[in-house]
N, C-alpha and C positions, 0 to 999 in steps of 0.2 A: 445766509447760507450756513447750515449747521455742520458741525465737525463730528466725525464718528471716531470711536476708539480704534477701529481698524486702521483708519488713516494715520493715527498717531503711532500705532504699532509698525505699520509699513515704513514710516519715516525713520523710526528708531532701528529698523532692520538694515537701513542703508547707512547708519552712522556707526563707525568703527571706533572702539575705545583704543587710543594709541598705546595703552599699556598692555592690554590683553590681545590686541590685534583681532578682536572679535566684536560682533555687534552686540548691542545691549539687550536684544530680545533672546538670542540663542544662549547667552550666558545667564539668562533669567535675572539680570540686574535691574531691569525696568519693572517696577511693581506698582500696584494700586493706581492704575491709570484711570482718572475720572475726567469726563467731559461734560460740561454744563454750558450749552450754547457755544459761545466762543472762548470759554474759559477752560483751560486744561491744567490739571495738577497730576503729579506723579512722584513716586519715590524712586531713587536710583541707589541700590544697595550693592556696593562693590565687594568682591571677595578678597581684597587686599587693602592694607592701610594706605590712605591717600590724602593726608593732610596738605601736602604741597601741591597737589594737582586737582583737588576737588572743585576749586573755583573754575578752573579751565573746563572741566567735564560738565559742570552745571551750565556754563555759558554755551558750550557746543550743543548740548541737548536742547536748551531753550531756543537757540538760533535755528536749529533744524526744525523744531515743531512750529515755530513762528512763520516758517515758509509755507505751511499748509494754508490754503485759502480759507478764510473765515475765522482763523484763530486770532483772538484779541489779546489774550494774556496767557502766560505759562508760569506755573509755580512748581519749581523742582526742589526736592529735598534730597541732597546727596549725603549718604552715610556709608560706612563699611562694616562688614561683619566677618570676623575671622573665626573659623571653626576648626575643630580637631580633625586631622586627616589620618587615614589608615596607615599602619606601620607594619613591620615584619610579622608574619603569622605567628601566633602563640606568645607574643610579647605584650604585656599590659602597659597602658599609658601611666604616666607618673602624675599623681595628684597635683593640681595647680599648674600643669603645663599642657598646652594644647598641641604644640608642634615643636619637635626638636630638629634643628638644622646642624649637621656635622660639617665642620670646615676642615678639610684634610689636604695633605700633600704627601707624595711619596718621599720627598727629599726635604732636608732641613735648609734653612737660609733662603727660602723663596718668598718670604713675607707673608706667611700664612696667618700668624697671630695678628699682624697689623691689619690684614684683610678681615679677619674674624671680628675684631673690635670695631672697625669702621662700618662693617656690615650691620652689626648689632646696633650701633649708634644711629645709623641711617634708617633702620627699621623703626627705631624709637622716635626719630625726627618726623617720620611719616604718621605717627600717632599710635603705634602698637605698644603693648606692654612687653618688654623684652628682658631676658636674663642672659648672663654669660657664664658658662662653666668652663674653667680652665682645666682641661683634661691632661695637660702635660705635667705629670707628677715629678719627673726628673728636672725639668727646666721651666717652672711656672713664670710666665711673663705678664699675665693680665693685671696683677696688682699694680705693677709699675705703669703699664699702659693706661690704666684707668685712674691712676693717681690716688689709690685707696690705701690708707694706713690703718693700723690697729687690727684687732682680732674680732671674729664674729662672736655674737652672744648666743647663749642657749637658755631659753626660758624654762625648759622642762628637763634639762640635763641629758637629753637624748638627741634632739635635733638642733640644727644650727639655723640662725636667722641670716639671710643673705646680706652681704655688704652692699652698699649703694655707691655708685660712681657715675656721674653725669646722667642720672635717671635710670641706669641699668641696675638690675639685681645681679649680684656677682658672687661666685664662690670659686675658691682656688686653694690648693694645698699651701700656696704661698702665704695665705693669711694665718696659717696654723704653725708654721715653722720659721726659724730665723733665716734671714736672707742668705747667709753664707753656709747654712747647714746642707750638706749633700744628702740626697736620698739614696742611701746604700741599701736598696731593696731589690729582691728578686721579683720576677713576674707576678706570681700569685698575690703578693702583698700589694703590688701596684694596682692590679685590677680590683682588688677588694677596696682599696682606698678610693678609686674612681667611683665604684658603685655606692660607697658610703657618702661621698661628696654629693653625688647626684640624688640619691634617695633620702638622705637624712637632712637635706636642706629644705626649709619651709618656703618653697617657691610660692609667690602670691599672684595667682591668676594671670599667668604668662600666656601671651599669644604665641611667642616664639622663644625658645631657649637655644642660643647659639653655643655650640660646643667646639672649643678650640682644641683640636687633637694634636698629639705629638707627631712628628714626621715618621713615615714608615708604614709597614703593614704587620706589626707585631701583636703582642698580647692585648694592649689597650684597644687598638683598632678592632681586633676580633671580638673582644668583650662588648664594645660599643655596638658593633654590627649584629651581634647575636643575642645580647641580653638587654639592650637599651632600646626603647621604642623610638627609632629614628625615622622622621618623616621623609628626609631627603638629605643628600650630601652635595657640598660645593667643593670642587677640586681646584687647588691653587697651584700654579706652575709659573715658570719663566719661559721665554722662547727658546732657551738653550736645550740642545738635544739631550744632554745628560739629565736635566731636570724633567724633561718630557718622558723619558724612559721610565722614571720612577713614578711620575704622575699617572701614567697609564696603568701601572701595577695597582695603585690606589683605587683608581676608577674600577678596574676589573674586580677587585676585592669586594667593593660595595655591590656591584652587579651580581656577584656570586651568592651573596647572602640576601638578595632581594630588596636592597635599599635603592630607591630611585636616585639617579644623578640629576640634580637640578641644573647643573651647568659648570663651566670652567671659567676661572678668572686668571688672566695672564698679567703677572706683575713684571715691572721693569721692561715693559714693551719697547720703550723709547727713552733715550736720554736727551734732554734739551739743555744745552750749555747755559748756565746762569749769566755768563759774561757776554756771549755773542749771539745766543739764540740758535746756534747750529744744532740740528737734529741728527742723532746717530743711534742706530739700533745695535747697541753693544753686544747684546746676548742673542742676536739672530732675529729672524723676522717670520711672523705668521705661524709659529710652532703651535701655539694654543688653538688657533683656528683649524689647522690641519688635523690636530688630535680630535677636535669636536666633529669634524667631517667624517673621520675614520669610524667614530663610535656612535654617530647620530645623536649627539647631545648639543646643548645650546652653548654658544660662546657668549658669556655674560658681559664681558668687557675687558679692556686692557688699561693698565695704569702705568704712568710714566715712572722712570727712575728719578725721583725728586728728593732733594735733601730735606725739604719741609716735612714730608711724610715721616721720615726717620726722626727729625728733631721734635716734632709734635707728639709722636707716640712715646718717645723717650721721656718727655717732660710731663706725661700723664694727661695730656689734652690732645687726643687724636684729631686728625684733620677735620672730620665731620663736625666736631664741636669747636675746634680752634679757628677754622676758617670756613664757616658754613656756606658762604657765598662763592667760594673758590671753584675753579673748574674741576679740581681733584675731588672735592666734596660732592660736586654734582655727579661725577662718574660713579662714586660709591653709592649715591642715592639711586641712580639708574639701575645699578647692579642689584641693590636691595629690593627695588620695586619689581624687577624681573624675577628675583628669587621668590618674593611673596606671591606673585602671579602664578609661578610654576607650582608652588605649594597649593595655591587655591584651585588649581586644575586637577589635583590628585583626588582619589576617591575619599569620600568623607567617612570618618570613623563613627559607627553607630553603637559601639559597645555600651556607651553610657545610657543609651535609650532603652536597652533591653531590661525588662523587669527581673528582679531577683526572685527566684522561686523559694519559698519558705515552707517546709513541711512541719506541721504541728500535730500533736496528739489532741484529738477533740473527743 
């Protein structure tokens, strides 16, 4: 009994990718389907980095196709391809960077920097090329969190080479100043410093640049929202009402300037006592999920109030690299995968495909 390509397509239409929640045909992930007698071969090209889950996807695809009567063998090649997605109108992409993800919070002290660095490390663990820009000029924390020491080099005297920490390309004002030097700068100097850090760093072929923003909705946030090509924003909050009020302001600011909200992360959702295991919701319950429902955005996940998260980031080895098999690292990876999927669903940027028109005197 011969097998047809249509049968294979029909089978893959019934199979849902657990990460995108869509089938492999509608997302155009299944490609180059070839059927020779009872032998089937195909490529599965995912729009998100999938190092940790690709074996499971390969297994699911092959199991599904093998159920078709007449199929003797299936050969599946699973890869991923990350492309540049469209940004705010009139803002040009930065050379060497496909997608910029802004991590923001309306309020300080909600764990935004910790979320940003673990998100970046989780994307890298899934196989993406990732950079981290510390946009907090007044209080840079990424050099400490990534355990990076020293100063960046400049080969041409104009641009800076990114520093490397746990496989991430990183840049921060913290690399250029003394730890105890306060930045006594007014707004225009701060925004200029941010633009120089972003544009004068020689980023090397990044799939994602994660930007750790300072809290609030002031000069730096507006500069980023209006002049930097942001693909999407992740809002970090705690369940506490006061934090949520400010997080809503941050979300509305990005909406006003046309930056898509990729979702909301809720930190300190629950406290589990390290002595007795008692669970207590110290900062309230369900605030992040209610906010998501109000604004029609995705709840990316909740993280516990855990001493290890603080200890590991303070020591320069955030949880995703310090304890890659832990439940907390798993939550960060799930959040990162959802962020990558949400970016993958956005409109593709075609500006690099348009030809340049050159007028010459002939």
